[in-house]
C-alpha positions, 0 to 999 in steps of 0.5 A, a space after each residue: 500500500 502506498 500513500 502516494 497519489 498515483 495515476 488513475 485511468 478514466 476521467 479526470 477528477 475535476 470535470 466542473 470546469 469553466 470549459 465544460 460549463 460553457 459547453 453544456 450551456 451552449 448545448 442546452 441553448 442549441 437543443 433544449 430537448 437534450 437529456 442528461 445522458 446525451 450531454 454526459 455522453 458527448 462530454 464524457 462526464 457523469 450524468 450527476 456532474 452534468 446535473 450539478 452543473 446545470 442546476 448549480 452553475 447555470 441556474 436552470 431547471 426543467 419544468 417540462 420538456 425544455 430547460 429554462 432559467 430559474 428566475 427571469 431577468 427584469 428584461 425578460 419579465 418586461 418582455 412577457 408583460 409587453 407581449 401579453 399587452 400586445 395579445 390583449 390588444 389583438 383580442 380586443 381588435 379582432 377576437 376571431 382572427 386572434 383565436 384563429 392564429 393562436 389557439 390550436 386544436 390538438 388531440 391531447 
């Protein structure tokens, strides 16, 4: 037995690096429907580390199918308010046209 630290095979010990954080962020923004396994396989790191990076370092969560930031910025909140006001104007102006454009009928 030795107390010396030797060479290890496999993945490096530290995978939470700025480079990996940037790669994961870019992958999520380019394809929000990626799952943890796909990201982990691409970067050759564990799904646990991918999960940790997404939730702790990028501050994102997955409420449904796509990942979104945990908290919206002021600009994002204001954009939602502006979009909602615009939709309300469209409803008041021409309700049938609005419903035709924005309400879809699906089997589910």
